[in-house]
N, CA and C atoms as a LAMMPS dump frame, in Angstrom:
ITEM: TIMESTEP
0
ITEM: NUMBER OF ATOMS
372
ITEM: BOX BOUNDS ff ff ff
-5.0000000000000000e+02 5.0000000000000000e+02
-5.0000000000000000e+02 5.0000000000000000e+02
-5.0000000000000000e+02 5.0000000000000000e+02
ITEM: ATOMS id mol type element x y z
1 1 1 N 0.634 -1.422 -0.079
2 1 2 C 0.098 -0.372 0.34
3 1 3 C 0.841 1.328 0.218
4 2 1 N 2.044 1.109 0.648
5 2 2 C 2.473 2.331 0.879
6 2 3 C 3.133 2.859 -0.622
7 3 1 N 4.024 2.054 -1.076
8 3 2 C 4.111 2.44 -2.642
9 3 3 C 3.273 2.754 -3.436
10 4 1 N 1.963 2.492 -3.61
11 4 2 C 0.896 2.88 -4.151
12 4 3 C 0.465 4.8 -3.369
13 5 1 N 0.855 4.751 -2.516
14 5 2 C 0.657 6.319 -2.23
15 5 3 C 1.722 7.158 -2.937
16 6 1 N 2.959 6.269 -2.765
17 6 2 C 4.435 7.445 -3.131
18 6 3 C 5.263 6.387 -3.357
19 7 1 N 5.783 6.745 -4.833
20 7 2 C 6.769 5.937 -5.472
21 7 3 C 8.155 6.598 -5.039
22 8 1 N 9.07 5.231 -4.912
23 8 2 C 10.623 5.877 -4.605
24 8 3 C 11.06 6.538 -5.704
25 9 1 N 11.925 7.971 -5.497
26 9 2 C 12.392 8.478 -6.678
27 9 3 C 13.98 8.241 -6.549
28 10 1 N 14.508 7.734 -5.864
29 10 2 C 15.88 7.375 -5.629
30 10 3 C 16.67 6.094 -5.726
31 11 1 N 15.293 4.929 -5.765
32 11 2 C 16.087 3.469 -6.144
33 11 3 C 15.859 3.019 -4.657
34 12 1 N 15.401 3.488 -3.406
35 12 2 C 15.117 3.175 -1.989
36 12 3 C 13.833 2.326 -1.789
37 13 1 N 13.857 2.224 -0.656
38 13 2 C 12.564 1.252 -0.32
39 13 3 C 11.899 2.692 0.71
40 14 1 N 10.702 2.402 0.471
41 14 2 C 9.283 3.094 0.801
42 14 3 C 9.381 2.524 2.388
43 15 1 N 9.449 3.131 3.981
44 15 2 C 8.664 3.091 4.975
45 15 3 C 7.794 3.977 5.55
46 16 1 N 6.812 3.56 5.862
47 16 2 C 6.085 4.296 6.656
48 16 3 C 5.527 3.995 8.24
49 17 1 N 5.246 4.802 8.688
50 17 2 C 4.763 4.873 10.285
51 17 3 C 3.375 5.987 10.05
52 18 1 N 2.464 5.337 11.332
53 18 2 C 1.113 6.605 11.122
54 18 3 C 0.638 6.202 12.299
55 19 1 N -0.426 7.161 12.382
56 19 2 C -0.879 7.559 13.719
57 19 3 C -2.932 7.342 13.26
58 20 1 N -3.734 6.263 13.821
59 20 2 C -4.966 6.324 13.624
60 20 3 C -5.473 7.612 14.421
61 21 1 N -5.921 8.304 13.504
62 21 2 C -7.146 9.862 13.733
63 21 3 C -7.931 8.726 14.507
64 22 1 N -8.775 8.663 13.247
65 22 2 C -10.275 7.721 14.071
66 22 3 C -10.758 6.84 12.634
67 23 1 N -11.807 6.445 13.098
68 23 2 C -12.727 5.522 12.278
69 23 3 C -13.834 5.88 11.738
70 24 1 N -14.599 5.709 10.925
71 24 2 C -15.614 5.194 10.181
72 24 3 C -16.157 4.215 9.937
73 25 1 N -16.59 3.283 11.081
74 25 2 C -17.043 2.118 10.874
75 25 3 C -18.384 1.526 9.589
76 26 1 N -19.115 2.706 9.423
77 26 2 C -20.879 2.465 8.652
78 26 3 C -20.054 2.685 7.518
79 27 1 N -19.201 3.624 7.047
80 27 2 C -18.262 3.448 5.668
81 27 3 C -17.256 2.854 5.571
82 28 1 N -16.851 2.298 6.641
83 28 2 C -15.442 1.052 6.351
84 28 3 C -14.342 2.338 6.127
85 29 1 N -14.381 3.113 6.388
86 29 2 C -13.057 3.656 6.132
87 29 3 C -12.436 4.662 7.806
88 30 1 N -11.48 4.431 7.741
89 30 2 C -10.209 4.741 8.913
90 30 3 C -9.372 5.809 8.646
91 31 1 N -9.206 6.556 9.419
92 31 2 C -8.453 8.347 8.978
93 31 3 C -7.001 8.151 9.721
94 32 1 N -6.135 8.497 9.172
95 32 2 C -4.699 8.245 9.732
96 32 3 C -3.908 9.545 9.103
97 33 1 N -2.851 9.708 10.037
98 33 2 C -1.873 10.699 9.608
99 33 3 C -0.627 9.773 9.549
100 34 1 N 0.361 10.304 7.77
101 34 2 C 1.039 8.904 7.399
102 34 3 C 2.402 10.086 7.292
103 35 1 N 3.283 9.537 7.666
104 35 2 C 4.862 9.59 7.589
105 35 3 C 5.352 8.414 6.695
106 36 1 N 5.389 8.923 5.389
107 36 2 C 5.946 8.137 4.474
108 36 3 C 7.127 8.451 3.604
109 37 1 N 8.231 7.752 4.007
110 37 2 C 9.706 8.195 3.745
111 37 3 C 10.235 7.051 2.89
112 38 1 N 11.116 7.583 1.625
113 38 2 C 12.05 6.649 1.223
114 38 3 C 13.561 6.255 1.754
115 39 1 N 14.026 5.359 1.911
116 39 2 C 15.356 5.387 2.869
117 39 3 C 16.268 4.619 1.742
118 40 1 N 17.286 5.517 1.31
119 40 2 C 18.595 4.252 0.514
120 40 3 C 19.928 3.874 1.06
121 41 1 N 19.468 3.159 1.364
122 41 2 C 20.633 2.297 2.402
123 41 3 C 22.107 2.712 1.83
124 42 1 N 23.116 3.151 2.466
125 42 2 C 24.175 2.873 1.632
126 42 3 C 25.146 2.236 3.011
127 43 1 N 25.841 1.276 2.49
128 43 2 C 26.454 0.695 3.851
129 43 3 C 25.574 0.182 4.812
130 44 1 N 25.875 0.912 6.02
131 44 2 C 25.204 1.187 7.527
132 44 3 C 24.576 1.939 7.371
133 45 1 N 24.358 3.189 6.589
134 45 2 C 23.417 4.132 7.036
135 45 3 C 22.463 4.081 5.835
136 46 1 N 21.078 4.589 6.766
137 46 2 C 19.906 5.024 5.78
138 46 3 C 19.99 6.621 4.974
139 47 1 N 20.047 6.872 3.919
140 47 2 C 19.763 8.207 3.809
141 47 3 C 18.704 8.772 2.883
142 48 1 N 17.756 9.421 3.32
143 48 2 C 16.57 10.046 3.098
144 48 3 C 16.507 10.804 1.453
145 49 1 N 15.444 10.12 0.882
146 49 2 C 15.132 10.143 -0.403
147 49 3 C 13.802 10.723 -0.41
148 50 1 N 12.61 10.628 -1.478
149 50 2 C 11.894 11.397 -1.147
150 50 3 C 10.707 11.106 -0.059
151 51 1 N 9.605 11.715 -0.154
152 51 2 C 8.889 11.632 1.174
153 51 3 C 7.877 12.398 1.502
154 52 1 N 7.055 12.019 2.45
155 52 2 C 5.729 12.953 2.315
156 52 3 C 5.252 12.6 3.789
157 53 1 N 4.113 13.832 4.75
158 53 2 C 3.725 13.305 5.832
159 53 3 C 2.685 14.373 5.602
160 54 1 N 1.271 13.439 5.387
161 54 2 C 0.07 13.86 5.122
162 54 3 C -1.331 12.72 5.959
163 55 1 N -2.325 13.572 5.747
164 55 2 C -3.556 13.11 6.044
165 55 3 C -4.151 11.963 5.242
166 56 1 N -4.074 10.882 5.278
167 56 2 C -5.435 9.723 4.359
168 56 3 C -6.428 9.256 5.116
169 57 1 N -7.508 8.771 3.946
170 57 2 C -8.438 8.259 4.222
171 57 3 C -7.97 6.806 3.489
172 58 1 N -8.502 5.691 4.195
173 58 2 C -8.032 4.488 4.026
174 58 3 C -9.208 3.914 3.946
175 59 1 N -9.498 3.01 3.059
176 59 2 C -11.013 2.945 2.385
177 59 3 C -10.938 1.123 2.943
178 60 1 N -11.624 0.463 3.947
179 60 2 C -11.663 -0.927 3.792
180 60 3 C -12.899 -1.939 3.228
181 61 1 N -12.309 -2.983 3.311
182 61 2 C -12.82 -4.545 2.971
183 61 3 C -13.577 -5 3.791
184 62 1 N -14.757 -5.066 4.78
185 62 2 C -14.342 -6.269 5.837
186 62 3 C -15.075 -7.509 5.383
187 63 1 N -14.98 -7.984 4.131
188 63 2 C -15.17 -9.597 3.827
189 63 3 C -14.851 -10.583 4.701
190 64 1 N -14.923 -11.622 4.865
191 64 2 C -14.794 -12.865 5.681
192 64 3 C -14.121 -12.421 7.392
193 65 1 N -14.603 -11.169 7.811
194 65 2 C -14.289 -11.288 9.007
195 65 3 C -13.029 -10.707 9.456
196 66 1 N -12.327 -10.058 8.616
197 66 2 C -11.017 -9.545 8.254
198 66 3 C -11.265 -8.676 7.316
199 67 1 N -10.418 -7.221 7.781
200 67 2 C -10.612 -5.642 7.118
201 67 3 C -9.288 -6.152 6.283
202 68 1 N -9.347 -5.686 4.969
203 68 2 C -8.411 -5.322 4.224
204 68 3 C -8.137 -4.067 3.223
205 69 1 N -7.156 -3.494 3.126
206 69 2 C -7.257 -1.9 2.621
207 69 3 C -7.517 -2.164 0.901
208 70 1 N -8.462 -1.434 0.848
209 70 2 C -8.785 -1.276 -0.665
210 70 3 C -8.657 -0.318 -1.72
211 71 1 N -8.244 0.93 -0.902
212 71 2 C -7.799 2.054 -1.581
213 71 3 C -7.731 3.112 -0.49
214 72 1 N -7.249 4.42 -0.733
215 72 2 C -6.618 5.345 -0.365
216 72 3 C -7.607 7.04 -0.813
217 73 1 N -7.28 7.921 -0.346
218 73 2 C -7.637 8.825 -0.745
219 73 3 C -6.817 9.627 0.069
220 74 1 N -5.921 11.192 -0.821
221 74 2 C -5.43 11.986 0.406
222 74 3 C -6.028 13.275 -0.206
223 75 1 N -5.912 14.318 0.63
224 75 2 C -6.446 15.573 -0.229
225 75 3 C -5.459 16.14 -1.034
226 76 1 N -5.786 17.042 -2.204
227 76 2 C -4.816 17.414 -2.835
228 76 3 C -3.989 19.004 -2.357
229 77 1 N -3.247 19.011 -2.793
230 77 2 C -2.409 20.286 -2.747
231 77 3 C -3.055 21.465 -3.182
232 78 1 N -2.313 22.888 -2.54
233 78 2 C -2.35 23.8 -2.647
234 78 3 C -4.442 24.432 -2.218
235 79 1 N -4.951 24.99 -2.957
236 79 2 C -6.139 25.495 -2.852
237 79 3 C -6.934 24.404 -2.615
238 80 1 N -6.924 23.064 -3.105
239 80 2 C -7.542 21.982 -3.312
240 80 3 C -8.054 21.695 -2.182
241 81 1 N -6.819 22.053 -1.175
242 81 2 C -6.599 21.027 0.123
243 81 3 C -7.489 21.288 1.251
244 82 1 N -8.073 22.551 1.571
245 82 2 C -9.12 22.677 2.303
246 82 3 C -10.145 22.13 2.058
247 83 1 N -10.546 22.389 1.048
248 83 2 C -12.252 21.776 0.441
249 83 3 C -12.05 20.173 0.418
250 84 1 N -10.788 19.454 0.137
251 84 2 C -10.555 18.165 0.128
252 84 3 C -10.309 17.895 2.045
253 85 1 N -9.937 18.915 2.571
254 85 2 C -10.452 17.847 4.282
255 85 3 C -11.899 17.538 4.63
256 86 1 N -12.733 19.172 3.921
257 86 2 C -13.739 19.501 4.255
258 86 3 C -14.563 17.675 3.963
259 87 1 N -14.335 17.186 2.126
260 87 2 C -15.243 16.59 2.072
261 87 3 C -14.535 15.118 2.636
262 88 1 N -13.605 14.865 2.936
263 88 2 C -12.556 13.312 3.242
264 88 3 C -12.783 13.131 4.48
265 89 1 N -12.725 14.337 5.791
266 89 2 C -12.48 13.92 7.1
267 89 3 C -13.955 14.26 7.434
268 90 1 N -14.262 12.917 8.761
269 90 2 C -15.202 13.893 10.006
270 90 3 C -15.236 14.851 10.323
271 91 1 N -15.862 15.677 10.605
272 91 2 C -15.439 17.212 11.538
273 91 3 C -14.226 17.348 12.497
274 92 1 N -14.724 16.008 13.337
275 92 2 C -13.567 16.349 14.685
276 92 3 C -12.463 15.823 14.209
277 93 1 N -11.858 15.666 13.217
278 93 2 C -10.53 14.989 12.823
279 93 3 C -10.205 16.018 11.913
280 94 1 N -11.215 17.048 11.074
281 94 2 C -10.341 18.071 10.43
282 94 3 C -9.79 19.14 11.321
283 95 1 N -10.612 18.978 12.528
284 95 2 C -10.086 20.198 13.572
285 95 3 C -8.805 19.932 14.29
286 96 1 N -8.813 18.483 14.295
287 96 2 C -7.237 18.26 15.003
288 96 3 C -6.358 18.213 13.428
289 97 1 N -6.453 18.44 12.7
290 97 2 C -5.415 18.138 11.488
291 97 3 C -4.988 19.517 10.281
292 98 1 N -6.266 20.38 11.184
293 98 2 C -6.076 21.782 9.772
294 98 3 C -4.885 22.252 10.271
295 99 1 N -3.992 22.648 11.773
296 99 2 C -3.154 23.247 11.626
297 99 3 C -2.453 22.38 11.679
298 100 1 N -1.473 22.362 11.111
299 100 2 C 0.024 21.176 10.945
300 100 3 C 0.449 20.409 11.913
301 101 1 N 0.133 19.122 12.319
302 101 2 C 0.319 18.767 13.566
303 101 3 C 1.6 18.252 13.757
304 102 1 N 2.44 19.335 13.967
305 102 2 C 4.155 19.271 14.306
306 102 3 C 4.351 17.939 15.559
307 103 1 N 3.459 18.285 16.575
308 103 2 C 3.883 17.283 17.588
309 103 3 C 3.84 15.924 16.991
310 104 1 N 3.122 15.466 15.997
311 104 2 C 2.461 14.187 16.057
312 104 3 C 3.754 13.85 15.077
313 105 1 N 4.327 14.933 14.157
314 105 2 C 4.866 14.45 12.976
315 105 3 C 6.089 14.005 13.464
316 106 1 N 6.805 14.794 14.897
317 106 2 C 7.87 14.504 15.63
318 106 3 C 8.063 12.947 16.041
319 107 1 N 6.846 12.775 16.228
320 107 2 C 6.574 11.252 17.222
321 107 3 C 6.911 10.54 16.121
322 108 1 N 5.715 10.686 14.99
323 108 2 C 6.177 9.793 13.748
324 108 3 C 7.85 9.629 13.668
325 109 1 N 8.268 10.979 13.145
326 109 2 C 10.177 10.887 12.987
327 109 3 C 10.615 10.063 13.755
328 110 1 N 10.178 10.21 15.089
329 110 2 C 10.958 9.374 16.097
330 110 3 C 10.779 8.125 15.869
331 111 1 N 9.409 7.408 15.57
332 111 2 C 9.168 5.738 15.677
333 111 3 C 9.797 5.162 13.938
334 112 1 N 9.904 6.199 13.169
335 112 2 C 10.426 5.908 11.886
336 112 3 C 12.328 5.613 12.422
337 113 1 N 12.456 6.581 12.73
338 113 2 C 14.08 6.229 13.485
339 113 3 C 14.206 4.749 14.348
340 114 1 N 13.418 4.512 14.98
341 114 2 C 13.231 3.469 15.688
342 114 3 C 12.859 1.93 14.597
343 115 1 N 12.172 2.016 13.79
344 115 2 C 12.039 0.795 12.896
345 115 3 C 13.325 0.84 11.626
346 116 1 N 13.843 2.271 11.452
347 116 2 C 14.932 2.132 10.244
348 116 3 C 16.23 1.027 11.646
349 117 1 N 16.184 1.631 12.795
350 117 2 C 17.519 1.128 13.688
351 117 3 C 17.05 -0.654 13.906
352 118 1 N 15.677 -0.683 14.136
353 118 2 C 15.527 -2.52 14.618
354 118 3 C 15.785 -3.458 13.395
355 119 1 N 15.441 -2.867 12.03
356 119 2 C 15.801 -3.083 10.864
357 119 3 C 17.393 -3.708 10.969
358 120 1 N 18.351 -2.114 11.309
359 120 2 C 19.363 -2.309 10.947
360 120 3 C 20.021 -3.48 11.798
361 121 1 N 19.24 -3.458 12.898
362 121 2 C 20.123 -4.303 13.943
363 121 3 C 19.714 -5.912 13.762
364 122 1 N 18.519 -6.176 13.045
365 122 2 C 18.047 -7.603 12.687
366 122 3 C 19.404 -8.186 11.394
367 123 1 N 19.625 -6.825 10.476
368 123 2 C 20.241 -7.51 9.522
369 123 3 C 21.792 -8.134 9.997
370 124 1 N 22.106 -7.317 11.383
371 124 2 C 23.548 -7.535 11.833
372 124 3 C 23.317 -9.192 12.607
C-alpha cells in the first residue's frame, strides 16, 4: 500500500509510520496521519530520499471478518487542500489536523528512526 501512495524516486525502499486519527465503521473508513519516507541504504546508514507527511483516508473491505485496504485518498495540494479536508474527513478529525500537527509528525519521525534501527540490528 505504501508505494501506491508514493513511489520511490531514488531507488530506495519506502517506509511508513502512522497514527490512526479515527474510524468511520459504517463507511469502512480509517483516517490516519502518515509519514511516508524513502530510504536508500548506503552501507550501514540510511539516506533519506523523497517523503511526505499527510492525512489519508483508507477504504477497507470487511469481507470474511477481516479487513483489507482496498484503496486510499489524500487531500490534493494547494487551494484544493481545505476543500478536500472538508469532504474527506469527519469534522473533529478536520479540526485536529487543520493546523499542521508538528508534535505528531515529530513522534512519527522518532518511530521511523526506531524502525530503521531495528531493521538494521536484525540484519546484523
